[in-house]
C-alpha positions as CSV (number, residue, x, y, z in Angstrom):
1,M,0.0,0.0,0.0
2,S,3.0,2.2,0.1
3,D,2.2,3.9,-3.2
4,A,-1.5,4.3,-2.5
5,E,-3.1,7.7,-2.4
6,L,-6.5,6.7,-1.3
7,V,-8.1,3.8,0.6
8,L,-11.9,3.2,0.5
9,R,-13.0,1.0,3.4
10,S,-16.4,-0.8,3.7
11,T,-17.9,-3.7,5.5
12,R,-19.4,-4.7,2.2
13,V,-17.2,-4.6,-0.9
14,I,-18.4,-6.5,-4.0
15,T,-15.5,-8.3,-5.6
16,P,-15.4,-11.1,-8.2
17,E,-14.9,-13.6,-5.3
18,G,-18.0,-12.3,-3.5
19,T,-19.0,-9.6,-1.0
20,R,-16.7,-9.1,2.0
21,P,-15.3,-6.5,4.3
22,A,-12.3,-4.9,2.6
23,S,-10.1,-1.9,2.2
24,V,-9.5,-0.9,-1.5
25,A,-6.2,0.9,-2.2
26,V,-6.1,3.3,-5.1
27,A,-3.0,4.7,-6.9
28,D,-2.8,6.6,-10.1
29,G,-6.5,6.1,-10.8
30,K,-6.2,2.3,-10.6
31,I,-7.1,-0.2,-8.0
32,A,-3.7,-1.1,-6.4
33,A,-4.9,-3.8,-4.1
34,V,-8.0,-5.2,-2.3
35,L,-6.8,-5.7,1.2
36,P,-8.3,-7.0,4.5
37,Y,-10.8,-4.6,6.1
38,D,-8.5,-3.8,9.0
39,A,-5.3,-3.3,7.0
40,D,-3.1,-0.5,8.3
41,V,-3.3,2.7,6.4
42,P,0.0,4.6,6.2
43,S,0.1,8.1,7.3
44,G,-0.4,10.5,4.4
45,V,-2.8,8.1,2.7
46,R,-6.4,9.4,2.6
47,L,-8.9,7.0,4.2
48,E,-12.6,7.1,3.2
49,D,-14.6,4.9,5.7
50,L,-17.9,4.1,4.1
51,G,-19.2,2.2,7.0
52,D,-21.9,-0.3,6.0
53,D,-22.6,1.3,2.6
54,V,-21.8,-1.1,-0.2
55,L,-18.8,-0.4,-2.4
56,L,-19.5,-1.8,-5.9
57,P,-17.8,-1.3,-9.3
58,G,-19.1,1.6,-11.3
59,L,-21.8,0.4,-13.7
60,V,-21.0,0.1,-17.5
61,D,-24.0,1.0,-19.6
62,T,-23.5,0.0,-23.2
63,H,-26.8,1.3,-24.6
64,V,-27.3,5.0,-24.3
65,H,-28.7,7.5,-26.8
66,V,-27.1,10.9,-26.0
67,N,-28.3,12.6,-29.2
68,D,-25.5,15.1,-29.2
69,P,-24.8,17.0,-31.5
70,G,-27.9,17.8,-33.6
71,R,-30.6,16.9,-31.2
72,T,-29.1,18.3,-28.0
73,E,-32.5,19.7,-27.0
74,W,-33.4,16.0,-26.5
75,E,-30.3,15.2,-24.5
76,G,-26.6,16.0,-24.4
77,F,-23.3,14.7,-23.1
78,W,-23.3,17.2,-20.2
79,T,-26.7,16.2,-18.9
80,A,-26.6,12.5,-19.8
81,T,-23.3,11.9,-18.1
82,R,-24.4,13.8,-15.0
83,A,-27.5,11.6,-14.8
84,A,-25.4,8.5,-15.3
85,A,-23.0,9.6,-12.6
86,A,-25.8,10.3,-10.2
87,G,-27.0,6.7,-10.7
88,G,-23.7,5.0,-10.2
89,I,-22.8,4.6,-13.9
90,T,-19.1,5.4,-14.6
91,T,-18.9,4.3,-18.3
92,L,-21.4,4.5,-21.1
93,V,-21.3,3.7,-24.8
94,D,-23.2,6.1,-27.0
95,M,-25.5,4.9,-29.8
96,P,-24.8,6.1,-33.3
97,L,-28.3,7.4,-34.1
98,N,-30.5,10.3,-33.0
99,S,-27.5,12.6,-33.3
100,L,-26.8,14.7,-36.4
101,P,-24.7,13.5,-38.0
102,P,-25.1,9.8,-37.1
103,T,-21.9,7.9,-36.3
104,T,-21.6,6.2,-39.6
105,T,-18.3,7.5,-41.0
106,V,-15.0,8.3,-39.4
107,D,-15.5,12.0,-39.9
108,H,-18.9,11.7,-38.1
109,L,-17.2,9.9,-35.3
110,R,-14.6,12.6,-34.9
111,T,-17.4,15.2,-34.8
112,K,-19.1,13.3,-32.0
113,Q,-15.8,12.9,-30.1
114,E,-15.1,16.6,-30.3
115,V,-18.5,17.5,-28.9
116,A,-18.2,15.0,-26.0
117,A,-14.6,15.7,-25.1
118,D,-15.1,18.5,-22.6
119,K,-18.7,17.7,-21.4
120,A,-18.4,14.1,-20.2
121,H,-18.6,13.6,-16.4
122,I,-17.9,9.8,-16.9
123,D,-16.0,7.8,-19.5
124,V,-17.7,7.6,-22.9
125,G,-17.2,5.2,-25.9
126,F,-19.0,5.0,-29.2
127,W,-20.8,2.5,-31.3
128,G,-20.7,2.9,-35.1
129,G,-23.8,2.5,-37.3
130,A,-24.4,-0.1,-40.1
131,L,-26.6,1.3,-42.9
132,P,-27.5,0.0,-46.3
133,D,-24.9,2.3,-48.0
134,N,-22.0,2.4,-45.6
135,V,-20.4,-1.1,-45.8
136,K,-17.2,0.6,-47.0
137,D,-17.1,2.7,-43.8
138,L,-17.3,-0.2,-41.4
139,R,-13.7,-1.3,-41.3
140,P,-12.3,2.3,-41.0
141,L,-14.7,2.9,-38.1
142,H,-13.5,-0.3,-36.5
143,E,-9.9,0.8,-36.9
144,S,-10.8,4.2,-35.4
145,G,-12.0,2.6,-32.2
146,V,-15.8,2.1,-32.2
147,F,-16.9,-0.8,-30.1
148,G,-19.1,-2.3,-32.7
149,F,-21.9,-1.5,-35.0
150,K,-25.6,-0.8,-34.5
151,A,-28.2,-1.9,-37.1
152,F,-32.0,-1.9,-37.3
153,L,-34.0,-4.6,-39.0
154,S,-37.1,-2.4,-39.0
155,P,-37.4,1.4,-39.4
156,S,-35.5,3.3,-36.7
157,G,-37.8,6.3,-36.4
158,V,-35.3,8.7,-37.9
159,D,-34.8,9.1,-41.6
160,E,-31.0,9.5,-41.5
161,F,-30.6,6.0,-40.1
162,P,-32.4,3.5,-42.4
163,H,-32.8,-0.1,-41.6
164,L,-31.1,-3.1,-43.2
165,D,-33.2,-5.6,-45.1
166,Q,-32.0,-9.2,-45.1
167,D,-29.6,-8.7,-48.0
168,G,-28.2,-5.6,-46.3
169,L,-27.8,-7.5,-43.1
170,A,-25.9,-10.2,-44.9
171,R,-23.5,-7.7,-46.6
172,S,-22.8,-5.7,-43.4
173,L,-22.4,-8.8,-41.2
174,A,-20.0,-10.4,-43.7
175,E,-17.9,-7.3,-43.6
176,I,-18.0,-7.0,-39.8
177,A,-17.2,-10.7,-39.5
178,S,-14.1,-10.3,-41.7
179,F,-12.4,-8.3,-38.9
180,D,-14.2,-10.1,-36.1
181,G,-16.2,-7.1,-35.1
182,L,-19.5,-7.0,-33.2
183,L,-22.9,-6.2,-34.7
184,I,-25.6,-5.1,-32.2
185,V,-29.2,-5.3,-33.6
186,H,-32.6,-3.9,-33.0
187,A,-34.4,-7.1,-33.9
188,E,-38.0,-6.5,-35.0
189,D,-39.2,-7.9,-38.4
190,P,-40.8,-5.1,-40.5
191,H,-43.2,-7.5,-42.3
192,H,-44.7,-8.6,-39.0
193,L,-45.0,-5.0,-37.8
194,E,-46.7,-4.0,-41.0
195,A,-49.2,-6.9,-40.7
196,A,-50.0,-6.1,-37.1
197,P,-53.1,-4.0,-36.3
198,Q,-52.3,-0.2,-36.3
199,Q,-54.8,1.6,-34.2
200,P,-53.9,5.1,-33.2
201,G,-55.0,6.6,-29.9
202,P,-54.3,6.6,-26.2
203,R,-54.9,2.9,-25.4
204,Y,-51.8,1.0,-24.4
205,A,-53.4,-2.3,-25.4
206,D,-53.6,-1.0,-29.0
207,F,-49.9,0.0,-29.0
208,L,-48.9,-3.4,-27.6
209,A,-50.8,-5.2,-30.3
210,S,-49.0,-3.1,-32.9
211,R,-45.6,-4.5,-31.8
212,P,-46.2,-8.2,-31.5
213,R,-43.8,-10.7,-30.0
214,D,-43.5,-12.6,-33.3
215,A,-41.8,-9.5,-34.8
216,E,-39.0,-9.9,-32.3
217,D,-39.0,-13.7,-32.6
218,T,-38.7,-13.7,-36.4
219,A,-36.0,-11.1,-36.5
220,I,-33.9,-12.8,-33.9
221,A,-34.2,-16.1,-35.7
222,Q,-33.0,-14.5,-38.9
223,L,-30.1,-12.8,-37.1
224,I,-29.0,-16.1,-35.5
225,A,-29.1,-17.9,-38.8
226,Q,-26.9,-15.2,-40.4
227,A,-24.5,-15.3,-37.4
228,K,-24.3,-19.1,-37.6
229,R,-23.6,-19.0,-41.3
230,L,-20.8,-16.5,-41.0
231,N,-19.5,-17.4,-37.5
232,A,-20.1,-13.8,-36.7
233,R,-20.5,-12.0,-33.4
234,V,-24.0,-10.6,-32.9
235,H,-25.8,-9.0,-29.9
236,V,-29.6,-8.8,-29.5
237,L,-30.6,-5.4,-28.2
238,H,-33.3,-4.7,-25.6
239,L,-35.0,-8.1,-25.6
240,S,-38.6,-7.8,-24.7
241,S,-40.3,-11.0,-26.0
242,S,-39.8,-14.1,-23.7
243,D,-41.0,-16.2,-26.6
244,A,-37.5,-15.8,-28.2
245,L,-35.7,-17.3,-25.2
246,P,-35.8,-21.0,-26.2
247,L,-34.4,-20.1,-29.6
248,I,-31.6,-18.0,-28.1
249,A,-30.7,-20.8,-25.6
250,R,-30.5,-23.3,-28.4
251,A,-28.3,-21.0,-30.4
252,K,-25.9,-20.5,-27.5
253,A,-25.8,-24.3,-26.9
254,D,-24.9,-24.8,-30.5
255,G,-22.0,-22.4,-30.3
256,V,-23.5,-19.4,-32.1
257,R,-21.7,-16.3,-31.0
258,V,-24.8,-14.5,-29.8
259,T,-25.3,-12.4,-26.6
260,V,-28.5,-10.7,-25.4
261,E,-29.4,-7.8,-23.3
262,T,-32.6,-6.6,-21.7
263,C,-33.5,-3.4,-19.9
264,P,-34.7,-2.1,-16.5
265,H,-38.2,-1.2,-17.9
266,Y,-38.9,-4.7,-19.1
267,L,-37.8,-6.1,-15.7
268,T,-39.6,-3.6,-13.5
269,L,-42.7,-2.3,-15.4
270,T,-45.6,-4.3,-16.8
271,A,-48.2,-3.7,-19.5
272,E,-50.9,-4.2,-16.9
273,E,-49.8,-1.1,-15.0
274,V,-49.4,1.3,-18.0
275,P,-52.2,3.9,-18.0
276,D,-53.8,4.8,-21.2
277,G,-52.3,8.0,-22.7
278,A,-49.1,7.6,-20.6
279,S,-46.5,7.6,-23.4
280,E,-43.7,8.0,-21.0
281,F,-44.0,4.2,-20.9
282,K,-43.7,3.9,-24.7
283,C,-40.6,2.1,-26.1
284,C,-39.9,-0.3,-29.0
285,P,-40.1,-3.2,-28.5
286,P,-42.8,-2.6,-25.9
287,I,-43.1,-3.3,-22.2
288,R,-45.1,-6.6,-22.1
289,E,-47.2,-8.5,-19.6
290,S,-46.1,-9.6,-16.1
291,A,-45.9,-13.3,-17.1
292,N,-43.4,-12.3,-19.8
293,Q,-41.4,-10.4,-17.3
294,D,-41.1,-13.4,-15.0
295,L,-39.5,-15.3,-17.9
296,L,-37.0,-12.6,-18.6
297,W,-35.9,-12.7,-15.0
298,Q,-35.5,-16.5,-15.2
299,A,-33.4,-16.0,-18.3
300,L,-31.2,-13.6,-16.5
301,A,-30.7,-16.1,-13.7
302,D,-29.8,-18.9,-16.0
303,G,-27.6,-16.9,-18.4
304,T,-29.7,-17.0,-21.5
305,V,-29.9,-13.2,-21.2
306,D,-26.4,-11.8,-20.5
307,C,-26.8,-8.3,-19.3
308,V,-29.0,-5.3,-18.4
309,V,-28.6,-1.8,-20.0
310,T,-30.8,1.2,-20.0
311,D,-31.5,2.0,-23.6
312,H,-31.8,5.5,-22.4
313,S,-33.7,7.1,-25.3
314,P,-34.9,10.6,-24.4
315,S,-36.9,13.2,-26.3
316,T,-38.4,16.6,-25.6
317,A,-41.6,16.5,-23.6
318,D,-43.7,17.7,-26.5
319,L,-42.9,14.5,-28.4
320,K,-44.5,12.4,-25.6
321,T,-48.1,13.0,-26.7
322,D,-51.0,10.9,-25.4
323,D,-51.3,9.1,-28.7
324,F,-49.2,6.0,-28.5
325,A,-49.0,5.6,-32.2
326,T,-47.3,9.0,-32.8
327,A,-45.5,9.6,-29.5
328,W,-41.7,9.2,-29.5
329,G,-40.7,5.8,-28.3
330,G,-38.1,5.8,-25.6
331,I,-37.6,5.6,-21.9
332,S,-35.1,7.7,-20.0
333,G,-33.5,5.6,-17.3
334,L,-29.8,6.5,-16.7
335,Q,-30.2,7.9,-13.2
336,L,-32.6,5.3,-12.0
337,S,-31.5,2.0,-13.6
338,L,-29.5,0.7,-10.6
339,A,-32.2,1.4,-8.1
340,A,-35.0,0.1,-10.4
341,V,-33.3,-3.2,-11.1
342,W,-32.1,-3.6,-7.5
343,T,-35.6,-3.0,-6.1
344,E,-37.1,-5.8,-8.2
345,A,-34.1,-8.1,-7.9
346,R,-34.2,-8.1,-4.1
347,R,-37.9,-8.7,-4.2
348,R,-37.2,-11.8,-6.3
349,G,-34.4,-13.1,-4.1
350,H,-31.4,-12.0,-6.2
351,S,-28.3,-10.4,-4.7
352,L,-26.4,-7.2,-5.4
353,E,-23.7,-9.4,-6.7
354,D,-26.1,-10.6,-9.4
355,V,-27.0,-7.0,-10.3
356,V,-23.3,-6.1,-10.5
357,R,-22.7,-9.1,-12.8
358,W,-25.6,-8.0,-15.1
359,M,-24.9,-4.3,-15.2
360,S,-21.1,-4.0,-14.8
361,A,-19.1,-7.1,-15.4
362,R,-20.9,-8.5,-18.4
363,T,-21.4,-5.2,-20.1
364,A,-17.7,-4.4,-19.7
365,E,-17.0,-7.8,-21.2
366,L,-19.4,-7.2,-24.1
367,V,-17.4,-4.2,-25.3
368,G,-13.9,-5.6,-24.4
369,L,-13.4,-3.3,-21.5
370,D,-13.2,-6.1,-18.9
371,A,-9.4,-5.6,-18.4
372,R,-10.2,-2.0,-17.1
373,K,-13.8,-1.8,-16.0
374,G,-16.5,-3.9,-14.4
375,A,-14.9,-5.3,-11.2
376,I,-13.2,-4.3,-8.0
377,E,-9.8,-6.0,-8.4
378,A,-6.2,-4.9,-8.7
379,G,-5.3,-3.4,-12.0
380,R,-8.8,-2.1,-12.9
381,D,-9.8,1.5,-13.1
382,A,-10.8,2.8,-9.7
383,D,-14.4,3.4,-10.7
384,F,-16.9,2.9,-7.9
385,A,-20.5,3.5,-6.8
386,V,-21.3,3.7,-3.1
387,L,-24.8,2.4,-2.4
388,A,-27.0,2.3,0.6
389,P,-29.1,-0.7,-0.6
390,D,-31.7,-0.7,2.2
391,E,-32.5,3.0,1.9
392,T,-35.5,4.1,-0.2
393,F,-36.4,7.2,-2.1
394,T,-39.5,8.3,-4.1
395,V,-38.8,9.3,-7.7
396,D,-39.3,13.0,-8.2
397,P,-38.8,14.0,-11.8
398,A,-37.5,17.4,-10.7
399,A,-34.5,15.7,-9.1
400,L,-33.4,14.0,-12.3
401,Q,-30.3,15.2,-14.1
402,H,-31.2,14.2,-17.7
403,R,-32.3,17.2,-19.9
404,N,-36.0,16.4,-20.3
405,R,-37.3,15.1,-17.0
406,V,-39.9,12.7,-18.4
407,T,-39.9,9.4,-16.6
408,A,-41.9,6.2,-16.3
409,Y,-40.8,5.9,-12.7
410,A,-42.4,9.1,-11.4
411,G,-43.8,8.6,-7.9
412,K,-42.3,5.1,-7.5
413,T,-40.5,4.2,-4.3
414,L,-37.2,2.4,-5.0
415,Y,-34.5,0.8,-2.9
416,G,-30.9,1.8,-3.3
417,V,-29.6,5.3,-2.8
418,V,-26.3,6.1,-4.5
419,K,-24.3,8.1,-2.0
420,S,-21.4,8.8,-4.2
421,T,-19.7,7.8,-7.5
422,W,-16.0,7.7,-8.2
423,L,-14.1,7.8,-11.5
424,R,-10.5,6.7,-11.4
425,G,-10.2,7.4,-7.7
426,E,-11.9,10.8,-7.8
427,R,-15.3,11.4,-6.3
428,I,-17.3,12.9,-9.2
429,V,-20.7,13.2,-7.4
430,A,-21.8,13.0,-3.8
431,D,-25.2,13.9,-2.3
432,G,-26.2,15.7,-5.5
433,E,-23.0,17.8,-5.8
434,F,-20.9,17.3,-8.9
435,T,-17.3,18.0,-9.8
436,A,-16.2,19.5,-13.1
437,P,-16.3,16.9,-16.0
438,K,-13.6,14.3,-15.6
439,G,-14.6,11.7,-18.1
440,R,-12.4,10.4,-20.9
441,L,-13.2,9.2,-24.4
442,L,-12.7,5.5,-24.8
443,T,-11.8,3.5,-27.9
444,R,-11.9,-0.2,-28.5
445,T,-8.6,-1.9,-27.5
446,P,-7.0,-3.4,-30.6
C-alpha cells in the first residue's frame, strides 16, 4: 500500500470472489490492491470509511442515446453523463443514431468525439452504425476505435438511419465478421410490424398489439441464422419477447456467437400497469405482460440473457403525446437504472452481486473493457459506486439530471440510494454535488 493515495473501506465490498469487508487501495487512478478490512493505512494516505454502505464497481451502460450533436435539446453529453454519474454509472457507450450526423463514418465519429470531449462527467465510448450504403465505412470505423456497429432490422424512427433488409444484413455482417467485429441489432421484423393492427390513440393495449412478439422472434431467428452461417459475433438489443428465449438458448448451446441484453423497464414495469395515454412508458419493442417479465428474470438467472442496460432514449416532452401511435418511443433511465433493477431483484431473491454481474461485469466484457472496468480487483480502473441498498427514495422528476425530466418511474419508491460515484479514484458526485467533468473518451482496444 506504500504507493496508495486513497483507501476506500467498507464492511461490504463486492469483488469477483464475493462480498466481504475490505479496504481498497487506489494509486494513479487504478485499484492497487484489495486488502483486509483492518489493513493498516500509512500516514499521508487518505482514508474514506464508508461504514456499511456497499462499495461496488461503477456500472457500465452499453446502450445510451445521447443525441448530441444535432438533437441536443433532447439530451446532451453534459446532462446524460451527470444523470449516469448520479445513478452509479461510470462508463457509457453512445448509440450512433439520434445525433446529427449519425456515427456512420470516421468523420462523423470525430465530430461526436469533439462534442463529447469537454462535457463528459464519466467515461464515454461510441458505437458505429451499419446502414445500407456504408459497408465501405465499417472497417475504417472499427480501426478508429468504435466498439461495434448498431443496425436496425425495421425502421429506426429517424430518416438518417435507415434499416437493413436481409440482403443488407448479410452484406454488413459479412464485412464485420471479416475483422471479427460485433454487430448489435434492434431485432424486429418489418413485415410482422406491417401486418399487425395499427390503431392510433391513447390505449396502451392497441400499441402493444402493434408491436407483437413474433416481430421480435422472427428477426432474432433471422439474425441467429446469419451469425451461424458467417461465424459472426452478434448481440440482440433490448430483448422484450420471452418467446424468443428458447431459440436463443439453443443457439448458445450450438456455439452461435450471440449475446443478449434486456432493460430495466422490461424487468420492473408491466403492461398491466401502463395507464392509457401515458406515453412516458412507450418504447420499442414494448413493455409486455407480467408473465413475460417473469420469464425474462428467469433467463437472466440462467444466463440466457447476458446483461441489463438502460436503452436511455430521451426526447423533448412535447414528443411524448397521449397518442401511443405517434408519440416518441423511448424511456429515460440512466439515473434510476441501478435502483429500479435492485428494487425488483431483491424482491425476487437476487443479490447485489447478481446486479453487478448483469450491469457492470458482463457489459464491460461485451465491449472488451473487462481488463479495465466492471470489477473491484487490482489493475482495474478505480471506478466505484457507493450504495445504501436498504434505503429508499421516491422518484421526483424534478430531481433527475437528464435534460428532459420525463420518466416512467415518477412517484415510485425504489430501494438503493447512490451516496457517491468515483471515477479513477476521484469522487465525481456525492449527495447531488458534482465536480467538473472528468470523463475520458474510450476506444476499442485493438
